[in-house]
C-alpha positions in Angstrom: 49.6 64.1 -73.2 48.3 68.3 -74.1 49.0 68.6 -70.0 52.7 66.8 -70.9 53.5 69.2 -73.3 52.7 72.3 -71.5 55.3 70.8 -68.4 58.1 70.5 -71.4 57.3 73.6 -72.9 57.4 75.3 -69.5 61.1 73.5 -68.4 62.5 74.7 -71.8 61.1 78.4 -71.2 63.1 78.0 -68.0 59.9 79.1 -66.2 59.9 75.6 -64.3 62.7 73.8 -63.0 62.8 69.8 -63.9 62.5 69.0 -59.9 59.2 70.8 -60.3 58.5 69.0 -63.7 58.8 65.9 -62.3 56.8 66.6 -59.1 54.0 67.7 -61.6 54.9 64.8 -63.3 54.6 62.3 -60.1 50.9 63.6 -59.5 50.0 63.3 -62.7 46.0 61.9 -63.3 45.1 58.7 -63.0 42.8 56.7 -65.4 39.1 56.2 -64.8 37.5 53.1 -66.4 34.5 53.3 -63.9 34.6 50.7 -62.2 38.8 50.9 -61.2 41.0 53.9 -61.6 44.3 53.1 -62.8 47.2 54.7 -61.4 50.0 54.7 -64.5 52.7 57.1 -62.5 52.8 54.8 -59.6 56.2 53.5 -61.0 57.6 57.3 -61.3 56.7 57.9 -57.4 57.4 54.5 -56.0 59.7 52.3 -58.7 57.1 49.8 -59.2 54.4 49.6 -60.9 50.5 48.9 -60.4 49.6 45.4 -59.3 46.3 43.9 -59.7 44.8 42.5 -56.8 42.5 39.9 -58.2 40.3 38.8 -55.1 36.6 40.3 -55.3 37.4 41.7 -59.2 35.4 40.1 -62.0 37.1 38.0 -64.5 36.4 40.3 -66.8 37.4 43.7 -64.7 41.2 41.6 -64.5 41.5 41.3 -67.9 40.5 45.2 -68.9 42.8 46.5 -66.2 45.4 44.1 -67.2 44.9 45.0 -71.2 44.7 48.6 -70.4 48.1 48.7 -68.2 50.1 46.6 -71.0 48.7 49.1 -73.5 50.3 51.5 -71.5 53.4 49.9 -71.8 53.6 48.4 -68.4 56.3 45.5 -69.4 55.4 43.0 -66.2 52.1 43.3 -65.0 51.4 41.2 -61.7 48.0 40.3 -60.4 47.6 38.3 -57.3 44.8 36.0 -55.5 43.8 35.0 -59.1 41.5 32.4 -59.8 41.8 29.6 -63.2 38.4 31.5 -64.2 39.7 34.9 -64.1 43.3 33.2 -66.0 41.5 31.9 -68.9 39.0 34.8 -69.1 42.6 36.7 -69.9 43.6 33.2 -71.6 41.6 34.6 -74.6 42.2 38.1 -74.6 45.8 37.5 -76.3 48.5 39.2 -74.5 51.0 37.5 -73.4 50.3 35.6 -69.9 51.0 33.1 -67.4 49.1 31.7 -65.1 51.2 30.1 -61.7 48.3 28.1 -60.1 49.6 27.1 -57.0 50.7 31.0 -56.2 47.1 31.8 -57.9 49.8 34.7 -59.4 49.3 35.7 -63.3 51.9 37.5 -65.0 51.4 39.7 -68.2 54.6 40.0 -70.4 57.9 38.8 -69.4 59.9 38.1 -65.6 62.3 40.9 -66.0 66.2 40.1 -65.4 67.4 40.3 -61.7 68.7 43.6 -60.8 68.3 43.3 -57.2 71.9 43.3 -55.3 71.9 39.7 -54.0 69.8 36.6 -53.6 65.9 36.7 -51.6 66.1 33.5 -50.0 62.5 32.3 -49.6 62.2 29.3 -46.2 58.9 27.4 -45.8 57.9 25.0 -42.6 56.1 22.8 -44.7 54.7 22.1 -47.9 51.3 22.9 -47.1 52.9 26.6 -46.9 53.9 26.6 -50.6 50.7 28.8 -51.7 51.8 31.7 -49.8 55.3 31.3 -50.6 54.6 31.0 -54.5 53.1 34.2 -53.8 55.8 35.7 -52.7 58.5 34.1 -54.7 56.4 35.5 -58.0 56.2 38.6 -56.5 59.8 39.2 -56.3 60.6 38.1 -59.0 58.2 40.1 -61.1 60.4 42.9 -59.2 63.4 41.9 -60.5 65.0 39.3 -58.1 66.9 36.4 -57.8 65.0 33.9 -55.5 66.0 30.9 -54.0 63.1 28.3 -52.6 63.8 26.6 -49.5 60.6 24.5 -49.0 59.6 22.4 -46.3 62.6 23.2 -44.0 60.4 23.3 -40.7 61.6 23.0 -36.9 60.0 19.5 -37.0 63.3 18.6 -38.8 65.8 21.1 -37.7 68.3 19.4 -39.8 66.6 20.3 -43.4 67.1 23.8 -42.8 70.5 23.6 -41.2 71.4 21.2 -44.6 70.9 25.1 -46.4 73.0 27.2 -44.2 75.1 28.5 -46.9 71.9 29.7 -48.8 70.8 31.5 -45.2 74.3 33.0 -44.3 74.7 34.8 -48.1 71.0 35.8 -48.4 70.5 39.7 -48.9 67.0 39.0 -47.0 65.0 36.5 -46.1 61.1 35.4 -45.9 60.3 33.0 -43.4 56.8 31.3 -43.9 55.5 29.3 -41.7 51.6 28.3 -39.7 51.5 26.1 -36.4 53.3 27.7 -33.6 55.7 29.7 -36.8 58.7 29.2 -35.1 61.3 28.9 -38.3 61.4 32.6 -38.3 62.8 32.9 -34.9 64.9 29.8 -35.6 66.2 31.7 -39.4 66.5 35.2 -37.2 68.9 33.5 -34.9 71.3 32.2 -38.0 70.9 34.9 -40.6 72.9 38.5 -40.8 70.5 40.2 -43.1 66.8 41.3 -42.4 64.1 38.1 -42.5 60.8 39.2 -43.2 58.0 36.4 -41.2 54.5 35.4 -43.0 52.2 33.7 -40.7 50.5 31.2 -42.8 47.0 29.9 -41.7 48.1 26.0 -41.8 47.4 24.3 -38.7 45.0 22.5 -36.5 42.1 24.4 -34.5 44.4 25.9 -31.5 46.3 27.8 -34.3 43.0 30.3 -34.8 43.8 30.6 -38.5 47.3 32.1 -38.6 46.8 33.9 -35.7 49.0 31.6 -33.6 52.1 31.9 -35.9 51.3 35.6 -36.2 51.5 36.2 -32.3 54.5 33.9 -31.9 56.6 35.6 -34.8 55.6 39.0 -33.3 57.2 38.1 -30.2 60.3 36.3 -31.6 63.6 37.0 -29.3 65.4 36.9 -32.6 66.8 40.7 -34.1 66.1 41.6 -37.1 62.5 39.9 -37.7 59.6 41.9 -38.8 56.2 40.3 -39.6 53.4 41.2 -42.3 50.2 39.7 -42.1 48.8 36.4 -42.2 49.1 34.4 -46.0 50.7 37.7 -47.1 52.9 36.6 -49.2 52.8 39.5 -51.5 53.7 41.8 -48.8 56.4 40.3 -47.8 57.9 39.8 -51.4 57.4 43.3 -52.4 59.2 44.7 -49.2 62.1 41.8 -49.8 62.3 43.6 -53.5 62.8 47.0 -51.5 65.8 45.6 -49.4 67.6 44.3 -51.9 67.4 47.1 -54.4 68.6 49.6 -51.6 72.5 50.0 -52.5 75.2 51.5 -50.2 76.3 54.9 -51.1 
């Protein structure tokens, strides 16, 4: 707080401009918990506060990080790849907390009111892709977006997708999630006039190679406007979709 006070004093004295002070504030130090260094100023630099990646962390570490972020004023703390065990530990802290088991996502605080430009449509090839889809959907919602879920609309029954043509045509950005051969992204890319973010999943039989077949198919899509994130990376897709949905003309 002392360093922040000095910044204010320098601006007041005219020895530092407002823009210079903002630059210093964006580069403010992190908080060291010993096992984690919390970046409290990420929202200032990037517009989105720090997210906790739960895989590989102990339940106690996740709880400690979440508590500190919440104490420092972060209204919505998103935890991805969170186990039920970690959720049970966090539930005992007394924080306002909700665990979404399908997507393995935990949220401390409440979901914000949507302030994006339009809707983010999330479509999956099959029900087996829903875990990744829910990670993407909850990420997008935690970042202030209206989400439309279209699950089990894969190319094995293309009429199921075409029945939702209105949602597809009116979307601001679409996340297409599929395993197997990953054809859903190309089909949607050929229908929509907005960016399509393709997410390959590790769903599929042996020759799917844990999602590699879908990844290569999506990377080789002949449809324009399709970008691809890593295998099972629902969070990355939801984050990118939110960035696109918050871009405003002018």
